[in-house]
TIRO-2110 file (N, C-alpha, C; in Angstrom, 1 decimal):
// TIRO-2110
-1.7, 4.8, 6.6, N, 1, A
-0.7, 4.5, 7.6, CA, 1, A
0.7, 4.4, 7.1, C, 1, A
1.6, 5.0, 7.8, N, 2, A
3.0, 5.0, 7.3, CA, 2, A
4.0, 4.9, 8.4, C, 2, A
5.1, 4.3, 8.1, N, 3, A
6.2, 4.1, 9.1, CA, 3, A
7.4, 4.8, 8.5, C, 3, A
8.5, 4.8, 9.2, N, 4, A
9.8, 5.4, 8.7, CA, 4, A
10.8, 4.3, 8.4, C, 4, A
11.6, 4.6, 7.4, N, 5, A
12.8, 3.8, 7.1, CA, 5, A
13.8, 4.2, 8.1, C, 5, A
14.4, 3.2, 8.8, N, 6, A
15.3, 3.6, 9.9, CA, 6, A
16.8, 3.6, 9.7, C, 6, A
17.3, 2.6, 8.9, N, 7, A
18.7, 2.5, 8.8, CA, 7, A
19.2, 2.6, 7.4, C, 7, A
20.6, 2.7, 7.3, N, 8, A
21.1, 2.9, 5.9, CA, 8, A
21.0, 1.7, 5.0, C, 8, A
20.8, 0.5, 5.6, N, 9, A
20.6, -0.7, 4.8, CA, 9, A
19.2, -0.6, 4.1, C, 9, A
18.2, -0.1, 4.8, N, 10, A
16.9, 0.0, 4.2, CA, 10, A
16.9, 1.1, 3.2, C, 10, A
17.6, 2.2, 3.4, N, 11, A
17.7, 3.3, 2.4, CA, 11, A
18.4, 2.7, 1.2, C, 11, A
19.5, 2.0, 1.4, N, 12, A
20.4, 1.5, 0.3, CA, 12, A
19.6, 0.5, -0.5, C, 12, A
18.8, -0.3, 0.1, N, 13, A
17.9, -1.3, -0.7, CA, 13, A
17.0, -0.5, -1.6, C, 13, A
16.4, 0.5, -1.1, N, 14, A
15.4, 1.3, -2.0, CA, 14, A
16.2, 2.0, -3.1, C, 14, A
17.4, 2.6, -2.8, N, 15, A
18.2, 3.2, -3.8, CA, 15, A
18.6, 2.2, -4.9, C, 15, A
19.0, 1.0, -4.5, N, 16, A
19.5, 0.0, -5.5, CA, 16, A
18.3, -0.6, -6.3, C, 16, A
17.2, -0.9, -5.6, N, 17, A
16.2, -1.7, -6.3, CA, 17, A
14.9, -0.9, -6.7, C, 17, A
14.9, 0.4, -6.2, N, 18, A
13.7, 1.2, -6.5, CA, 18, A
13.7, 1.9, -7.8, C, 18, A
12.6, 2.3, -8.3, N, 19, A
12.5, 3.1, -9.5, CA, 19, A
12.4, 4.6, -9.0, C, 19, A
13.1, 5.5, -9.8, N, 20, A
13.2, 6.9, -9.4, CA, 20, A
12.7, 7.8, -10.4, C, 20, A
12.1, 8.9, -10.0, N, 21, A
11.7, 10.0, -10.8, CA, 21, A
12.1, 11.3, -10.0, C, 21, A
12.4, 12.3, -10.8, N, 22, A
12.9, 13.6, -10.2, CA, 22, A
12.2, 14.8, -10.8, C, 22, A
12.2, 15.8, -10.0, N, 23, A
11.8, 17.1, -10.6, CA, 23, A
12.8, 18.2, -10.0, C, 23, A
12.4, 19.4, -10.1, N, 24, A
13.3, 20.5, -9.7, CA, 24, A
13.7, 20.5, -8.3, C, 24, A
12.8, 20.0, -7.4, N, 25, A
13.1, 20.1, -6.0, CA, 25, A
13.3, 18.8, -5.3, C, 25, A
12.8, 17.7, -5.8, N, 26, A
12.8, 16.4, -5.1, CA, 26, A
13.2, 15.3, -6.0, C, 26, A
13.7, 14.2, -5.5, N, 27, A
13.9, 12.9, -6.2, CA, 27, A
13.1, 11.9, -5.3, C, 27, A
12.3, 11.0, -6.0, N, 28, A
11.6, 10.0, -5.2, CA, 28, A
11.9, 8.6, -5.7, C, 28, A
12.4, 7.8, -4.8, N, 29, A
12.6, 6.4, -5.1, CA, 29, A
11.5, 5.5, -4.5, C, 29, A
11.0, 4.6, -5.3, N, 30, A
9.9, 3.8, -4.8, CA, 30, A
10.2, 2.3, -5.1, C, 30, A
10.0, 1.5, -4.1, N, 31, A
10.3, 0.0, -4.1, CA, 31, A
9.2, -0.7, -3.3, C, 31, A
8.7, -1.8, -3.8, N, 32, A
7.7, -2.6, -3.1, CA, 32, A
8.4, -3.2, -1.9, C, 32, A
7.6, -3.3, -0.8, N, 33, A
8.0, -4.1, 0.4, CA, 33, A
7.0, -5.2, 0.7, C, 33, A
7.3, -6.0, 1.6, N, 34, A
6.4, -7.2, 1.9, CA, 34, A
5.4, -6.9, 3.0, C, 34, A
5.3, -5.6, 3.3, N, 35, A
4.4, -5.2, 4.5, CA, 35, A
3.1, -4.6, 4.0, C, 35, A
2.2, -4.3, 4.9, N, 36, A
0.9, -3.8, 4.5, CA, 36, A
0.9, -2.3, 4.6, C, 36, A
2.0, -1.7, 5.0, N, 37, A
2.1, -0.2, 5.2, CA, 37, A
3.2, 0.3, 4.3, C, 37, A
3.1, 1.6, 4.0, N, 38, A
4.2, 2.3, 3.4, CA, 38, A
5.3, 2.7, 4.4, C, 38, A
6.5, 2.7, 4.0, N, 39, A
7.6, 3.2, 4.8, CA, 39, A
8.2, 4.4, 4.1, C, 39, A
8.4, 5.5, 4.8, N, 40, A
8.9, 6.7, 4.2, CA, 40, A
10.3, 7.0, 4.8, C, 40, A
11.2, 7.4, 3.9, N, 41, A
12.5, 7.9, 4.3, CA, 41, A
12.8, 9.2, 3.6, C, 41, A
13.3, 10.1, 4.4, N, 42, A
13.6, 11.5, 3.8, CA, 42, A
15.1, 11.7, 4.0, C, 42, A
15.7, 12.2, 2.9, N, 43, A
17.2, 12.5, 2.9, CA, 43, A
17.4, 13.9, 2.5, C, 43, A
18.0, 14.7, 3.3, N, 44, A
18.4, 16.1, 2.9, CA, 44, A
19.8, 16.3, 3.2, C, 44, A
20.7, 16.4, 2.2, N, 45, A
22.1, 16.5, 2.4, CA, 45, A
22.6, 17.9, 2.8, C, 45, A
23.8, 18.0, 3.2, N, 46, A
24.4, 19.3, 3.6, CA, 46, A
24.5, 20.3, 2.5, C, 46, A
24.4, 19.8, 1.2, N, 47, A
24.5, 20.7, 0.1, CA, 47, A
23.3, 21.6, 0.1, C, 47, A
22.2, 21.2, 0.7, N, 48, A
20.9, 22.0, 0.7, CA, 48, A
21.1, 23.2, 1.6, C, 48, A
21.7, 23.0, 2.7, N, 49, A
21.9, 24.1, 3.7, CA, 49, A
22.3, 23.6, 5.1, C, 49, A
22.2, 24.6, 6.0, N, 50, A
22.6, 24.2, 7.4, CA, 50, A
21.5, 23.3, 8.0, C, 50, A
21.7, 22.9, 9.3, N, 51, A
20.8, 22.0, 9.9, CA, 51, A
19.4, 22.6, 10.0, C, 51, A
19.3, 23.9, 10.3, N, 52, A
17.9, 24.5, 10.4, CA, 52, A
17.2, 24.4, 9.1, C, 52, A
17.9, 24.7, 8.0, N, 53, A
17.3, 24.6, 6.6, CA, 53, A
16.9, 23.2, 6.3, C, 53, A
17.8, 22.2, 6.5, N, 54, A
17.6, 20.8, 6.2, CA, 54, A
16.4, 20.3, 7.0, C, 54, A
16.3, 20.6, 8.3, N, 55, A
15.2, 20.1, 9.1, CA, 55, A
13.9, 20.7, 8.7, C, 55, A
13.9, 22.0, 8.3, N, 56, A
12.6, 22.6, 7.8, CA, 56, A
12.1, 21.9, 6.6, C, 56, A
13.0, 21.6, 5.6, N, 57, A
12.6, 21.0, 4.4, CA, 57, A
12.1, 19.5, 4.7, C, 57, A
12.8, 18.9, 5.6, N, 58, A
12.4, 17.5, 6.0, CA, 58, A
11.0, 17.6, 6.6, C, 58, A
10.7, 18.6, 7.5, N, 59, A
9.3, 18.7, 8.0, CA, 59, A
8.3, 19.0, 7.0, C, 59, A
8.6, 19.9, 6.0, N, 60, A
7.7, 20.2, 4.9, CA, 60, A
7.3, 18.9, 4.1, C, 60, A
8.4, 18.1, 3.8, N, 61, A
8.1, 16.9, 3.0, CA, 61, A
7.3, 15.9, 3.8, C, 61, A
7.6, 15.7, 5.1, N, 62, A
6.9, 14.8, 5.9, CA, 62, A
5.4, 15.2, 6.1, C, 62, A
5.2, 16.5, 6.3, N, 63, A
3.8, 17.0, 6.5, CA, 63, A
3.0, 16.9, 5.2, C, 63, A
3.7, 17.2, 4.0, N, 64, A
3.0, 17.0, 2.8, CA, 64, A
2.6, 15.6, 2.5, C, 64, A
3.5, 14.7, 2.8, N, 65, A
3.3, 13.3, 2.6, CA, 65, A
2.1, 12.8, 3.6, C, 65, A
2.2, 13.3, 4.8, N, 66, A
1.2, 12.9, 5.8, CA, 66, A
-0.2, 13.3, 5.4, C, 66, A
-0.4, 14.5, 4.9, N, 67, A
-1.7, 15.0, 4.5, CA, 67, A
-2.2, 14.3, 3.2, C, 67, A
-1.3, 13.8, 2.4, N, 68, A
-1.7, 13.1, 1.2, CA, 68, A
-1.5, 11.6, 1.3, C, 68, A
-1.2, 11.1, 2.5, N, 69, A
-0.9, 9.7, 2.7, CA, 69, A
-2.1, 8.7, 2.3, C, 69, A
-3.3, 9.2, 2.4, N, 70, A
-4.4, 8.3, 2.1, CA, 70, A
-4.5, 8.0, 0.6, C, 70, A
-3.9, 8.7, -0.3, N, 71, A
-4.0, 8.5, -1.7, CA, 71, A
-3.0, 7.5, -2.2, C, 71, A
-1.9, 7.2, -1.5, N, 72, A
-0.9, 6.3, -2.1, CA, 72, A
-1.1, 4.9, -1.7, C, 72, A
-0.7, 4.0, -2.5, N, 73, A
-0.9, 2.6, -2.3, CA, 73, A
-0.1, 2.1, -1.1, C, 73, A
-0.5, 1.0, -0.5, N, 74, A
0.2, 0.4, 0.6, CA, 74, A
1.2, -0.6, 0.2, C, 74, A
2.2, -0.9, 1.0, N, 75, A
3.2, -1.8, 0.7, CA, 75, A
4.4, -1.3, -0.1, C, 75, A
4.7, 0.0, 0.1, N, 76, A
5.8, 0.6, -0.6, CA, 76, A
6.9, 1.1, 0.3, C, 76, A
8.1, 1.1, -0.1, N, 77, A
9.2, 1.8, 0.6, CA, 77, A
9.4, 3.0, -0.3, C, 77, A
9.4, 4.2, 0.3, N, 78, A
9.5, 5.4, -0.5, CA, 78, A
10.7, 6.2, 0.2, C, 78, A
11.6, 6.6, -0.6, N, 79, A
12.7, 7.5, -0.2, CA, 79, A
12.6, 8.8, -1.0, C, 79, A
12.5, 9.9, -0.3, N, 80, A
12.4, 11.2, -0.9, CA, 80, A
13.7, 12.0, -0.6, C, 80, A
14.4, 12.4, -1.6, N, 81, A
15.7, 13.1, -1.5, CA, 81, A
15.4, 14.6, -1.9, C, 81, A
15.8, 15.5, -1.0, N, 82, A
15.6, 16.9, -1.3, CA, 82, A
16.8, 17.4, -2.1, C, 82, A
16.5, 18.1, -3.2, N, 83, A
17.6, 18.7, -4.0, CA, 83, A
17.9, 20.1, -3.5, C, 83, A
19.0, 20.6, -3.9, N, 84, A
19.5, 22.0, -3.5, CA, 84, A
18.4, 23.0, -3.8, C, 84, A
17.7, 22.8, -4.9, N, 85, A
16.7, 23.8, -5.3, CA, 85, A
15.5, 23.9, -4.4, C, 85, A
15.4, 23.0, -3.4, N, 86, A
14.2, 23.0, -2.5, CA, 86, A
14.5, 24.0, -1.4, C, 86, A
15.7, 24.5, -1.3, N, 87, A
16.0, 25.5, -0.2, CA, 87, A
15.2, 26.7, -0.3, C, 87, A
14.6, 27.1, 0.8, N, 88, A
13.8, 28.4, 0.8, CA, 88, A
12.4, 28.3, 0.2, C, 88, A
12.0, 27.1, -0.3, N, 89, A
10.7, 27.0, -0.9, CA, 89, A
9.6, 26.8, 0.2, C, 89, A
8.4, 27.2, -0.1, N, 90, A
7.3, 27.1, 0.9, CA, 90, A
6.6, 25.8, 0.8, C, 90, A
5.6, 25.6, 1.7, N, 91, A
4.9, 24.3, 1.8, CA, 91, A
4.2, 24.0, 0.5, C, 91, A
3.6, 25.0, -0.1, N, 92, A
2.8, 24.6, -1.3, CA, 92, A
3.7, 24.2, -2.5, C, 92, A
4.9, 24.8, -2.6, N, 93, A
5.8, 24.4, -3.7, CA, 93, A
6.3, 23.0, -3.4, C, 93, A
6.7, 22.6, -2.2, N, 94, A
7.2, 21.3, -1.9, CA, 94, A
6.1, 20.3, -2.0, C, 94, A
4.9, 20.6, -1.6, N, 95, A
3.8, 19.7, -1.7, CA, 95, A
3.4, 19.4, -3.2, C, 95, A
3.5, 20.5, -4.0, N, 96, A
3.2, 20.3, -5.4, CA, 96, A
4.2, 19.4, -6.1, C, 96, A
5.5, 19.6, -5.7, N, 97, A
6.6, 18.8, -6.3, CA, 97, A
6.4, 17.3, -5.8, C, 97, A
6.0, 17.1, -4.6, N, 98, A
5.8, 15.7, -4.1, CA, 98, A
4.6, 15.1, -4.8, C, 98, A
3.5, 15.8, -5.0, N, 99, A
2.4, 15.2, -5.7, CA, 99, A
2.7, 14.9, -7.2, C, 99, A
3.5, 15.8, -7.8, N, 100, A
4.0, 15.5, -9.2, CA, 100, A
4.7, 14.2, -9.3, C, 100, A
5.6, 13.9, -8.3, N, 101, A
6.3, 12.7, -8.3, CA, 101, A
5.4, 11.5, -8.0, C, 101, A
4.4, 11.7, -7.1, N, 102, A
3.5, 10.6, -6.8, CA, 102, A
2.7, 10.2, -8.1, C, 102, A
2.3, 11.2, -8.9, N, 103, A
1.6, 10.9, -10.1, CA, 103, A
2.5, 10.2, -11.1, C, 103, A
3.8, 10.6, -11.2, N, 104, A
4.7, 10.0, -12.2, CA, 104, A
4.9, 8.5, -11.8, C, 104, A
5.0, 8.2, -10.5, N, 105, A
5.2, 6.8, -10.1, CA, 105, A
3.9, 6.0, -10.2, C, 105, A
2.8, 6.7, -10.4, N, 106, A
1.5, 6.0, -10.5, CA, 106, A
1.2, 5.2, -9.2, C, 106, A
1.4, 5.9, -8.1, N, 107, A
1.1, 5.2, -6.8, CA, 107, A
-0.1, 5.8, -6.1, C, 107, A
-1.0, 6.4, -7.0, N, 108, A
-2.3, 6.9, -6.5, CA, 108, A
-3.3, 5.8, -6.5, C, 108, A
-4.0, 5.6, -5.4, N, 109, A
-5.1, 4.6, -5.4, CA, 109, A
-6.1, 4.9, -6.4, C, 109, A
-6.6, 3.9, -7.0, N, 110, A
-7.6, 4.0, -8.1, CA, 110, A
-9.1, 4.0, -7.5, C, 110, A
-9.2, 4.2, -6.2, N, 111, A
-10.5, 4.2, -5.6, CA, 111, A
-11.3, 5.5, -5.9, C, 111, A
-10.6, 6.6, -6.3, N, 112, A
-11.2, 7.8, -6.6, CA, 112, A
-12.1, 7.7, -7.9, C, 112, A
-13.3, 8.1, -7.9, N, 113, A
-14.1, 8.0, -9.1, CA, 113, A
-13.7, 8.9, -10.2, C, 113, A
-13.8, 8.5, -11.4, N, 114, A
-13.4, 9.4, -12.6, CA, 114, A
-14.5, 10.5, -12.7, C, 114, A
-14.0, 11.7, -12.9, N, 115, A
-14.9, 12.8, -13.1, CA, 115, A
-14.8, 13.3, -14.5, C, 115, A
-15.7, 13.0, -15.3, N, 116, A
-15.7, 13.4, -16.7, CA, 116, A
-16.7, 14.5, -17.0, C, 116, A
END
């Protein structure tokens, strides 16, 4: 289950107090909240492209997060910032970049059994 971060104060709090990791396409800030759900915020600046490009990248990030939502811990505020390198990338590249950052932040639920 996930909600959205709505206003600039919520984004600002996560930027200021959250821990961040980055890769070629995305930057992810993660901060604990006092809720039982994750809240997701997506930021795509004008440096990335025009509104059509920005909205497409935002949709790719949101869909990738939605499909992998069950593996991340609850009670987090997450802000994902798209970098200029994400322009023109397909779903699998964006999804791979997102999962890379999820693993760096160690926000994967440990309910998955170890496969040795």
